[in-house]
C-alpha positions as semicolon CSV with decimal commas, in nm:
position;residue;x (nm);y (nm);z (nm)
1;M;6,361;9,889;11,849
2;E;6,613;9,619;11,941
3;K;6,925;9,724;12,127
4;Y;7,256;9,566;12,038
5;I;7,623;9,655;12,041
6;I;7,940;9,544;11,863
7;S;8,236;9,412;12,062
8;T;8,577;9,282;11,959
9;D;8,931;9,209;12,086
10;T;9,246;9,414;12,148
11;T;9,383;9,253;11,831
12;C;9,153;9,469;11,615
13;D;9,409;9,752;11,650
14;L;9,144;10,023;11,614
15;P;9,224;10,358;11,778
16;L;9,098;10,373;12,135
17;D;8,905;10,697;12,078
18;Y;8,715;10,536;11,790
19;C;8,616;10,241;12,008
20;Q;8,510;10,465;12,295
21;S;8,305;10,699;12,077
22;N;8,124;10,402;11,922
23;D;8,065;10,217;12,251
24;I;8,267;9,912;12,141
25;D;8,366;9,670;12,417
26;I;8,725;9,548;12,382
27;H;8,806;9,200;12,518
28;S;9,173;9,173;12,608
29;L;9,434;8,925;12,497
30;Y;9,744;8,897;12,716
31;Y;10,121;8,878;12,675
32;K;10,433;8,847;12,889
33;I;10,759;9,036;12,849
34;N;11,057;9,107;13,077
35;V;11,005;9,485;13,079
36;D;10,833;9,712;13,329
37;S;10,597;9,998;13,240
38;Q;10,889;10,241;13,217
39;G;11,073;10,023;12,966
40;T;11,332;9,891;13,210
41;V;11,439;9,531;13,149
42;S;11,361;9,315;13,452
43;D;11,466;8,968;13,564
44;G;11,115;8,825;13,556
45;E;10,836;8,854;13,302
46;T;10,536;9,082;13,359
47;V;10,190;8,997;13,228
48;Y;10,016;9,276;13,039
49;G;9,659;9,310;12,914
50;G;9,324;9,423;13,046
51;D;9,373;9,731;13,264
52;K;9,751;9,686;13,264
53;Q;9,894;9,799;12,932
54;L;10,243;9,869;12,803
55;E;10,285;10,164;12,568
56;P;10,344;10,037;12,212
57;K;10,666;10,235;12,174
58;V;10,801;10,082;12,495
59;F;10,699;9,734;12,381
60;Y;10,867;9,763;12,040
61;S;11,175;9,929;12,186
62;A;11,209;9,631;12,419
63;M;11,180;9,391;12,125
64;R;11,447;9,583;11,936
65;G;11,662;9,547;12,247
66;G;11,627;9,170;12,243
67;S;11,324;9,103;12,467
68;M;11,113;8,819;12,331
69;P;10,748;8,836;12,446
70;T;10,513;8,541;12,468
71;T;10,138;8,564;12,410
72;M;9,822;8,426;12,567
73;A;9,460;8,405;12,457
74;S;9,165;8,594;12,603
75;N;9,021;8,508;12,944
76;P;8,670;8,353;12,923
77;E;8,580;8,485;13,269
78;E;8,656;8,841;13,163
79;S;8,453;8,794;12,845
80;K;8,163;8,671;13,057
81;E;8,177;8,991;13,261
82;F;8,163;9,205;12,946
83;F;7,868;9,006;12,815
84;R;7,688;8,992;13,151
85;K;7,697;9,371;13,191
86;R;7,559;9,432;12,842
87;V;7,287;9,171;12,875
88;R;7,180;9,314;13,213
89;D;7,156;9,657;13,047
90;G;6,920;9,511;12,787
91;Y;7,160;9,473;12,496
92;D;7,226;9,185;12,260
93;V;7,588;9,151;12,147
94;I;7,767;9,081;11,820
95;H;8,128;8,995;11,902
96;I;8,379;8,999;11,615
97;A;8,668;8,779;11,726
98;F;9,036;8,742;11,642
99;S;9,101;8,469;11,384
100;S;9,056;8,113;11,510
101;G;9,347;8,027;11,281
102;L;9,582;8,229;11,500
103;S;9,442;8,203;11,854
104;S;9,206;8,010;12,078
105;S;9,044;8,340;12,181
106;C;8,748;8,294;11,946
107;Q;8,672;7,958;12,105
108;N;8,716;8,101;12,456
109;T;8,476;8,385;12,381
110;S;8,222;8,146;12,227
111;I;8,224;7,942;12,549
112;A;8,174;8,259;12,753
113;A;7,885;8,366;12,530
114;S;7,711;8,029;12,562
115;E;7,735;8,037;12,940
116;I;7,591;8,388;12,961
117;M;7,301;8,298;12,731
118;E;7,225;8,005;12,963
119;E;7,240;8,241;13,260
120;F;7,010;8,492;13,088
121;P;6,753;8,303;12,878
122;G;6,636;8,506;12,580
123;S;6,961;8,701;12,546
124;R;7,149;8,688;12,218
125;I;7,527;8,688;12,180
126;T;7,672;8,599;11,841
127;V;8,048;8,537;11,821
128;I;8,175;8,579;11,465
129;D;8,512;8,432;11,374
130;S;8,661;8,718;11,174
131;L;8,934;8,492;11,030
132;A;9,122;8,821;11,041
133;A;9,400;8,989;11,232
134;S;9,505;9,341;11,330
135;M;9,316;9,607;11,137
136;G;9,171;9,341;10,909
137;E;8,963;9,253;11,213
138;G;8,937;9,626;11,280
139;L;8,810;9,705;10,931
140;L;8,543;9,436;10,969
141;V;8,438;9,592;11,301
142;Y;8,432;9,936;11,138
143;K;8,209;9,812;10,857
144;A;7,979;9,639;11,106
145;V;7,944;9,959;11,309
146;E;7,867;10,166;10,999
147;F;7,611;9,908;10,887
148;M;7,449;9,912;11,233
149;K;7,433;10,293;11,229
150;Q;7,226;10,274;10,910
151;G;6,948;10,118;11,116
152;H;6,991;9,753;11,026
153;T;6,869;9,484;11,262
154;Y;7,084;9,250;11,468
155;D;7,026;8,959;11,228
156;E;7,095;9,177;10,924
157;T;7,424;9,293;11,074
158;V;7,532;8,939;11,158
159;S;7,454;8,830;10,800
160;Y;7,637;9,131;10,657
161;V;7,953;9,067;10,859
162;E;7,956;8,700;10,761
163;S;7,908;8,793;10,394
164;V;8,191;9,046;10,377
165;K;8,459;8,901;10,605
166;L;8,635;8,695;10,336
167;N;8,662;9,008;10,122
168;I;8,880;9,184;10,382
169;S;9,227;9,165;10,230
170;H;9,537;9,162;10,453
171;Q;9,864;9,252;10,280
172;F;10,173;9,297;10,493
173;T;10,548;9,289;10,503
174;V;10,792;9,249;10,790
175;D;11,127;9,415;10,847
176;D;11,297;9,131;11,035
177;L;11,265;8,771;10,917
178;F;11,386;8,630;11,249
179;H;11,052;8,701;11,416
180;L;10,877;8,497;11,148
181;H;11,133;8,222;11,202
182;R;11,066;8,227;11,576
183;G;10,697;8,177;11,502
184;G;10,768;7,891;11,261
185;R;10,675;8,088;10,947
186;V;11,015;8,066;10,775
187;S;11,319;7,845;10,821
188;K;11,634;7,965;10,997
189;T;11,826;7,941;10,668
190;T;11,569;8,158;10,491
191;A;11,585;8,412;10,773
192;I;11,966;8,432;10,762
193;I;12,000;8,449;10,383
194;G;11,704;8,681;10,344
195;T;11,846;8,922;10,600
196;I;12,187;8,925;10,433
197;V;12,053;9,006;10,086
198;G;11,771;9,235;10,202
199;I;11,477;9,013;10,112
200;K;11,142;9,139;10,241
201;P;10,858;8,885;10,237
202;L;10,503;8,969;10,134
203;L;10,236;8,788;10,332
204;H;9,861;8,779;10,375
205;V;9,593;8,614;10,588
206;D;9,409;8,344;10,394
207;D;9,046;8,232;10,404
208;E;9,122;8,002;10,701
209;G;9,271;8,291;10,896
210;H;9,633;8,172;10,869
211;L;9,942;8,376;10,780
212;I;10,066;8,277;10,435
213;S;10,369;8,395;10,236
214;I;10,271;8,514;9,888
215;G;10,593;8,664;9,754
216;K;10,905;8,861;9,825
217;T;11,087;9,174;9,716
218;R;11,437;9,307;9,768
219;G;11,448;9,627;9,970
220;R;11,213;9,803;10,209
221;R;11,064;10,064;9,975
222;K;10,986;9,803;9,710
223;S;10,802;9,590;9,965
224;L;10,591;9,889;10,070
225;S;10,509;9,976;9,711
226;A;10,415;9,613;9,648
227;L;10,145;9,637;9,916
228;V;9,980;9,925;9,733
229;D;10,019;9,758;9,393
230;K;9,841;9,451;9,530
231;M;9,560;9,668;9,660
232;I;9,515;9,844;9,326
233;S;9,507;9,516;9,133
234;T;9,248;9,347;9,357
235;M;9,022;9,614;9,510
236;G;8,787;9,625;9,211
237;S;8,469;9,824;9,274
238;H;8,438;9,734;9,641
239;D;8,360;9,988;9,911
240;N;8,702;10,128;9,997
241;R;8,608;10,473;10,114
242;T;8,805;10,378;10,427
243;V;9,117;10,161;10,433
244;M;9,350;10,089;10,724
245;I;9,723;10,060;10,784
246;S;9,881;9,916;11,098
247;H;10,248;9,930;11,188
248;G;10,501;9,788;11,432
249;D;10,635;10,124;11,553
250;S;10,713;10,236;11,198
251;L;10,484;10,535;11,151
252;E;10,696;10,699;10,881
253;D;10,668;10,390;10,660
254;A;10,293;10,366;10,729
255;E;10,252;10,727;10,620
256;Y;10,458;10,656;10,308
257;V;10,216;10,374;10,216
258;A;9,924;10,611;10,281
259;S;10,079;10,871;10,051
260;L;10,111;10,612;9,772
261;I;9,746;10,514;9,815
262;R;9,631;10,876;9,792
263;E;9,855;10,932;9,491
264;K;9,739;10,625;9,298
265;T;9,373;10,584;9,403
266;D;9,066;10,786;9,503
267;V;9,085;10,665;9,864
268;K;9,097;10,958;10,105
269;D;9,009;10,816;10,446
270;I;9,303;10,614;10,578
271;I;9,318;10,510;10,944
272;I;9,667;10,435;11,079
273;N;9,745;10,274;11,414
274;Y;9,993;10,052;11,600
275;I;9,995;9,675;11,571
276;C;9,911;9,552;11,921
277;P;10,170;9,357;12,123
278;T;9,980;9,029;12,083
279;I;10,038;9,036;11,707
280;G;10,359;9,239;11,718
281;A;10,519;8,971;11,933
282;H;10,513;8,746;11,626
283;S;10,555;8,996;11,341
284;G;10,815;9,219;11,507
285;P;10,908;9,587;11,489
286;G;10,884;9,747;11,147
287;T;10,591;9,541;11,022
288;I;10,358;9,730;10,786
289;A;10,012;9,594;10,706
290;L;9,748;9,724;10,464
291;F;9,377;9,632;10,486
292;F;9,102;9,692;10,234
293;E;8,803;9,525;10,072
294;A;8,876;9,316;9,762
295;D;8,732;9,049;9,535
296;K;8,910;8,794;9,752
297;R;9,178;8,791;10,016
């Protein structure tokens, strides 16, 4: 029987215990922020990622205090080490990568995979561009792992992931338009006016893996309800036994969205987790994102 494992990036936002219990390798993306591990603002920026992590609450507290992090892609040399260890242990690897529309990490990991396959002839490493972010990527990983557990082959799992990835719907809203402005997603005028009148944008990740604005509401609770309404109108008969919600240090709002889902649908299994700093640096504190399988994104 062939041996293979699933790997992914820190941007999948899956709970650490889930990844550990399912033997999922996590390739790190990096970021810089002028805060130390205790949350104290420093003069210089510190690089985090890999074995050096900042607690999400500390990260978002720093952002609320005015710290503006910058992000970096994955390190190909580190990816090579992950792949090399697995190949030496006799495993093939399916790596589900952060959207190429948002980062060069997918390309970096593909280069690393190619070099390891040259180093170890006969090994197989497939890098799949998830065209997804946060727990959209995470939900795709989750589905791949469940599919693998059913006894499917490496090639069958690769084909399955490719076939379902554009059905992973990302619906999210942000609490502060200025972070979207900083990332070039909205104009400064839109950010100022929207903040004054309480406009909350609704966004999604499109088929090319880019963040796209799809609407707006006035008021926080309405924006959260709109996420669930969108899910109900598009989920159809797809497999949504498990859906996911990620948040930018806004657990109460994430739990509110979960309560609406349980109230209005038959979904019972809802996984909630933080949005990682790499994505949170651009979406900001208070972001709420909902992920499920739908007819289309």
